[in-house]
C-alpha positions in Angstrom: 214.0 144.0 82.4 211.7 145.7 84.5 211.7 145.0 88.2 208.5 145.5 90.3 208.7 147.2 93.7 207.8 145.2 96.5 207.9 146.0 100.2 209.3 143.6 103.0 206.4 141.1 103.9 206.5 139.4 107.2 205.2 135.9 107.1 203.0 135.9 109.7 201.1 139.0 108.0 201.1 137.1 104.8 199.6 134.0 106.3 197.0 136.3 108.0 196.1 137.8 104.5 195.5 134.4 103.0 193.3 133.2 106.0 191.4 136.4 105.5 191.2 135.9 101.6 190.2 132.6 102.0 187.3 133.3 104.4 186.2 136.3 102.2 185.6 133.5 99.2 184.0 131.3 101.3 181.5 133.9 102.6 180.1 134.4 106.0 177.1 133.4 107.8 176.8 136.2 110.2 173.5 137.9 109.0 170.7 135.8 110.5 167.1 137.3 109.1 164.3 137.7 111.4 161.1 135.3 111.0 158.8 136.8 108.3 155.8 135.8 106.2 154.2 137.2 102.9 157.8 137.8 101.3 158.8 136.7 97.9 161.7 134.2 97.1 163.2 133.8 93.5 165.9 131.8 92.1 168.3 133.5 89.7 170.9 131.4 88.4 172.3 129.7 91.3 171.1 132.3 94.0 167.9 132.6 96.0 166.9 135.7 96.9 164.5 136.7 99.6 162.7 139.9 99.5 160.2 141.7 101.9 157.6 140.3 104.0 155.8 141.2 107.6 157.4 140.7 110.8 156.0 140.3 114.2 156.5 143.4 116.3 158.0 142.5 119.6 155.8 141.9 122.4 157.8 144.2 124.8 159.1 147.7 123.7 159.9 149.7 126.7 160.6 153.0 124.7 157.6 152.6 122.4 154.9 150.4 123.0 153.3 150.4 119.5 152.1 146.7 119.4 148.5 146.3 119.7 145.6 143.8 118.9 145.0 145.8 115.8 148.6 146.2 114.9 150.6 143.0 115.0 153.3 143.4 112.1 155.5 145.8 110.5 156.6 145.4 107.0 160.4 144.8 105.8 162.2 146.2 103.0 165.2 143.8 103.2 166.8 141.8 100.4 169.2 139.2 101.4 170.4 135.9 99.4 171.5 132.5 99.4 174.1 130.7 97.4 172.9 127.5 96.2 176.3 126.1 94.9 177.7 125.5 98.3 176.6 122.9 100.8 174.9 124.3 103.9 173.2 123.2 106.8 169.5 124.2 107.4 170.5 125.3 111.1 172.6 127.8 109.9 172.3 129.0 106.4 175.0 131.2 105.2 172.6 134.1 104.1 174.2 137.5 102.6 172.5 140.5 103.7 172.0 143.0 100.7 170.0 145.7 102.6 172.7 148.0 103.1 173.2 148.7 99.3 170.9 149.8 96.6 169.3 146.4 96.8 167.3 147.7 99.6 163.6 147.9 98.6 162.0 151.1 97.9 159.3 150.5 100.3 158.1 147.9 102.8 156.4 145.1 100.9 154.3 142.1 101.4 151.8 139.8 99.4 153.2 140.6 95.9 154.5 137.8 93.7 158.1 138.0 91.7 159.4 136.0 88.9 162.7 136.0 86.8 162.7 137.5 83.4 164.1 139.7 81.2 166.4 138.8 77.9 168.8 136.6 80.4 166.5 136.1 83.0 168.6 137.9 85.6 166.0 140.3 86.5 163.5 139.7 89.5 160.2 141.4 88.5 157.8 142.2 91.5 154.3 142.4 90.8 152.1 144.5 93.0 151.7 143.7 96.5 151.2 146.2 99.7 153.7 148.8 99.8 154.5 150.8 102.8 156.5 153.9 103.4 158.7 152.9 106.1 160.1 156.4 106.6 156.8 157.7 107.3 156.1 155.1 109.5 159.4 155.4 111.5 158.2 159.1 112.1 154.8 158.0 113.3 156.4 155.3 115.7 158.4 157.6 117.3 155.5 160.3 117.8 154.1 159.5 121.1 151.1 161.7 120.7 150.5 159.4 118.0 151.3 156.2 119.4 149.6 157.0 122.7 146.1 157.2 120.7 145.2 153.8 119.1 142.6 155.5 116.9 144.9 158.2 115.9 147.9 155.6 115.1 145.9 153.5 112.8 144.5 156.6 110.8 147.9 157.9 110.6 149.6 154.3 109.5 146.9 154.0 106.8 148.4 157.2 105.4 151.7 155.0 105.0 150.2 152.4 102.5 149.7 152.6 98.5 152.6 155.2 98.3 153.0 154.4 94.7 150.7 153.6 91.9 153.5 151.7 90.3 152.4 148.1 89.6 155.6 146.5 88.7 158.9 146.9 90.0 162.4 145.1 88.9 165.3 144.1 90.7 168.8 143.9 88.5 170.4 141.0 90.3 174.0 141.9 88.9 173.8 145.4 89.5 171.9 145.2 92.9 169.4 148.2 92.2 165.7 148.6 92.0 163.7 150.5 89.4 160.6 150.2 87.3 160.0 149.8 83.4 160.5 153.4 82.2 159.1 152.7 78.6 156.3 150.6 79.0 154.2 149.9 76.2 150.0 149.5 76.6 148.3 149.9 79.8 149.1 147.8 83.2 146.3 146.8 85.5 145.5 148.9 88.5 147.5 148.3 91.7 146.6 145.1 93.7 147.9 142.3 96.0 147.8 138.6 95.9 147.5 138.1 92.1 148.2 134.4 90.5 151.5 135.0 88.5 153.6 133.2 86.5 156.2 133.5 83.6 156.9 131.4 80.5 160.2 130.3 78.9 159.8 133.4 76.2 159.7 136.0 79.4 156.1 136.6 79.1 154.4 137.2 82.7 150.8 136.3 83.2 149.1 138.1 85.9 145.5 136.8 86.9 143.0 138.0 89.4 144.1 139.5 92.7 142.4 142.1 95.3 142.4 145.4 96.5 141.4 146.7 100.3 142.6 148.8 102.9 146.1 148.1 102.7 146.3 148.9 98.9 144.3 152.1 99.1 140.6 150.8 98.6 137.9 151.6 100.8 136.0 148.7 99.2 137.2 145.0 99.2 137.3 144.0 95.3 138.7 140.9 93.7 139.4 140.7 90.1 139.2 138.0 87.2 141.1 139.9 84.4 144.2 138.5 82.7 147.1 140.7 81.8 150.3 139.8 80.1 153.7 141.7 80.7 156.4 140.9 78.0 159.8 141.3 79.8 161.7 141.6 76.6 159.5 144.1 75.0 158.2 145.7 78.2 154.7 145.6 76.8 151.3 145.1 78.4 148.4 143.4 77.1 145.1 142.5 78.4 143.6 138.9 77.3 139.8 138.8 76.8 139.2 135.4 76.9 135.5 134.4 77.4 134.4 131.7 80.4 136.8 133.4 82.8 136.6 132.4 86.4 134.8 134.3 89.1 136.8 137.3 90.7 139.3 135.7 92.7 142.7 136.0 94.8 145.2 133.8 96.3 144.8 131.0 93.8 148.3 129.5 93.1 149.4 129.2 89.5 151.3 126.1 88.1 152.7 126.4 84.3 152.8 123.3 82.7 155.1 122.2 80.0 152.2 122.1 77.4 151.6 125.8 78.0 148.6 125.5 80.2 148.4 127.4 83.4 146.4 125.6 86.3 144.9 127.6 89.1 144.8 125.8 92.6 142.7 127.0 95.8 142.3 130.6 96.7 139.2 132.7 97.3 136.3 133.9 95.0 134.2 136.9 95.0 130.5 137.4 93.5 130.6 141.1 93.5 132.6 144.0 95.1 132.2 144.5 98.6 130.9 140.9 99.4 132.9 138.3 101.5 135.2 136.2 99.3 134.5 132.5 99.9 137.3 129.6 99.6 137.4 127.8 96.5 137.0 124.0 96.6 140.4 122.4 95.8 138.9 119.7 93.6 137.6 122.9 91.2 140.8 123.8 89.1 140.5 126.5 86.4 142.8 126.1 83.6 144.3 128.9 81.0 145.7 127.7 77.6 148.3 130.2 76.9 148.4 129.0 73.2 144.9 129.1 72.3 144.1 131.9 74.9 141.1 129.7 76.2 139.5 129.0 79.6 138.7 125.6 80.7 138.0 123.7 83.9 139.0 120.2 85.4 137.7 118.4 88.4 140.1 116.4 90.5 139.3 113.3 92.4 140.6 111.9 95.6 142.8 108.6 95.5 141.9 108.0 99.3 138.2 108.6 99.9 138.6 108.6 103.5 140.5 111.9 103.4 139.3 115.3 102.6 141.6 118.2 100.9 140.3 121.4 102.6 140.2 124.5 100.7 142.9 126.8 101.2 144.7 130.4 100.8 148.5 131.2 101.6 149.7 128.0 100.2 152.4 126.9 97.7 152.2 124.8 94.5 155.4 123.2 93.2 155.7 121.5 89.9 158.2 118.6 90.3 161.2 118.1 87.7 159.7 115.2 85.9 156.6 117.2 85.4 154.3 114.5 86.9 153.2 115.9 90.3 152.4 119.3 92.0 153.3 119.3 95.6 151.1 121.5 97.5 152.4 122.6 100.9 150.3 124.5 103.8 148.1 127.2 103.7 145.1 128.5 106.0 141.8 126.9 105.8 139.5 129.3 107.2 139.4 132.8 105.3 139.2 136.0 107.7 141.0 136.6 110.9 140.8 133.1 112.2 143.4 131.6 109.9 143.8 127.8 111.1 146.1 125.0 109.8 144.8 123.0 106.9 144.4 119.3 106.5 146.2 117.7 105.2 149.2 119.8 105.2 151.1 118.1 102.6 149.4 117.4 99.3 150.4 115.8 96.1 148.3 116.3 92.8 149.2 113.6 90.2 148.9 115.3 86.6 149.9 112.5 84.5 146.3 111.3 83.9 142.7 112.7 84.0 141.1 113.5 85.8 143.8 114.7 88.2 144.3 112.9 91.5 144.7 114.1 95.0 146.6 112.2 97.7 148.2 113.1 101.1 152.0 113.6 100.4 153.7 111.1 102.5 157.2 112.0 103.5 159.9 110.9 106.3 162.3 113.1 108.2 161.8 116.1 110.3 159.1 118.0 108.5 158.1 121.7 109.1 155.4 122.7 111.4 152.1 123.9 109.3 153.1 126.9 107.7 151.2 129.6 105.7 152.1 132.7 103.4 155.5 130.9 103.1 157.7 130.2 99.8 158.7 127.1 98.1 161.3 127.0 95.3 162.4 124.1 93.3 166.2 123.8 92.8 167.2 120.6 91.4 166.1 117.8 93.5 164.7 120.2 96.5 162.1 122.1 97.3 163.0 124.9 99.3 160.3 126.1 101.9 161.1 129.3 103.7 159.8 131.3 106.5 155.8 131.8 107.1 153.2 131.9 109.7 153.2 128.9 111.7 149.4 127.9 112.0 147.5 125.8 114.7 144.2 124.1 114.5 142.1 126.6 116.8 143.7 129.8 116.8 145.0 132.4 114.3 148.7 132.4 114.0 150.8 134.2 116.8 154.1 132.8 115.7 156.3 132.8 112.7 159.0 130.9 111.2 162.5 131.7 111.0 163.8 128.5 109.3 164.1 127.2 106.0 163.3 123.5 105.3 164.7 121.1 102.3 162.2 118.3 100.6 164.7 116.1 98.9 162.1 115.2 96.2 163.6 111.8 94.8 163.0 110.0 98.0 160.4 112.4 99.8 162.6 113.2 102.6 163.1 116.0 104.6 166.7 116.7 105.1 169.0 119.3 107.1 172.0 119.4 104.9 171.7 121.1 101.3 174.3 119.4 98.9 173.7 120.8 95.3 172.6 118.1 92.9 172.9 115.1 95.6 169.8 113.5 96.7 169.8 111.1 99.9 168.6 108.2 97.5 170.4 108.6 94.4 173.5 106.7 94.0 174.4 107.9 90.6 174.1 111.6 91.9 176.0 110.6 94.8 178.9 109.5 92.4 179.0 112.5 90.6 179.1 114.5 93.6 182.0 112.6 94.9 184.0 113.4 91.6 183.1 117.1 92.1 184.1 117.1 95.6 187.6 115.6 94.6 187.9 118.2 92.1 187.3 121.0 94.5 189.7 119.2 97.1 192.5 119.1 94.5 191.7 122.7 93.6 192.0 123.9 97.1 195.3 121.8 97.8 196.9 123.2 94.6 195.9 126.8 95.8 197.5 126.2 99.1 200.8 124.8 97.6 201.2 127.9 95.7 200.6 129.7 98.4 203.2 128.3 100.6 205.6 128.2 97.5 204.9 132.0 97.1 205.6 132.5 101.1 208.9 130.7 100.6 210.3 132.9 97.7 209.4 136.1 99.7 211.2 135.0 102.7 214.2 133.9 100.6 214.1 137.3 99.0 214.2 139.3 102.2 216.3 136.9 104.5 219.0 138.5 106.4 221.9 137.5 103.8 220.2 139.9 101.4 220.2 142.9 103.7 223.2 145.4 103.8 224.0 148.4 105.7 225.4 151.6 104.7 228.0 153.6 106.1 225.6 155.4 108.6 224.6 151.9 109.8 221.1 152.1 108.4 219.7 148.9 106.8 219.1 148.8 103.2 218.2 146.5 100.4 221.2 144.9 98.4 221.3 146.1 94.7 219.6 142.7 94.0 216.5 143.6 95.8 213.8 145.3 93.2 212.5 148.8 93.2 
């Protein structure tokens, strides 16, 4: 019989090890991300990943006063995640910071779009957006000759943008690293931001519109109305030349319906390059049929004629799990620098009948403030709202949101505790979750019993009666002890 060597273990150390091991399994919530906007959020399996965004420069900076009326934000290259299999409170979500690994983004990034795709839908594809070389930016910020001259500083900072022509990057969630498709087939679109991007069940990404301007390396403001697809399985690009396309536009929020049609809500459109873009009426909805590759248009009506659904950008639109309704949240109502709050902030679009019908979304609970450039992700019965600019009715945003909010869809209630699959108004789900909780509790108790039994065995193995001394008086293990 082979005997394995085992060192003498003190019970207190063993217990300490068990506690640390248990804490590591449970995770920790030490990482608290800063408020941000313009980030992306993607769910892969049961994990939500947050990437990039812009963050306000602190108002006071004694060592390097880089903040000014024309420079308010810095971009982020951070990546952090949140496990959606465990219960948590919105006051202290257990984020995990991945930025100290190869998961950190290659550049500071904002105003891109991201979708999960690939053969097993575990790859996050980041489409377009603003890129900024943060290494070069840091050198500029530490050069007092540059930072003391606002005009020179802005000129130098403009050189940090658009540091790559690469239009698409991917993040491998399992291996935690960034790269870009090496062997792409076909011609991708030129770099741009604020596109309308979705992915279908076959792993094909549809990218419509978008814009270029100074922060993407273009001296002229240009919107687009071209439509490209990228097959995440074959890594191939195609341009769809369909007649009757909408005007060039950006910021429209796309929603892919089960019938293969993509509807585009809100945004701005431009009649020709260089001209100011105009807000699109929310009642005018563009539709692209991915099966027939044709464009069409719908006109939505108001259920309550006494309200007005303001046009908007920087909003979100989420299809509910029953496919009957689209939940539209937040956005900006005035395009340009005076980015004020929209009315109403929370909107429902009923798509079960035609014409589609808008109404104000009535919810209960502690609702979020008016937000723009936030994210919204559907997970089971929750819509998870994260970060974004906090807007007001009369002035541009000067505050960012650092929180997440949970809308429990079955009962349209804002809740503060995330419990996977458990709705506050769904008794059936509650019963199922009670069964799950009991199962987890039994598993934990079983693990504790095993640990206690193991501790008892170890203590018996190395109790004083098992210790002998040799002629020199030095204690040694008896022959029964393993080596």
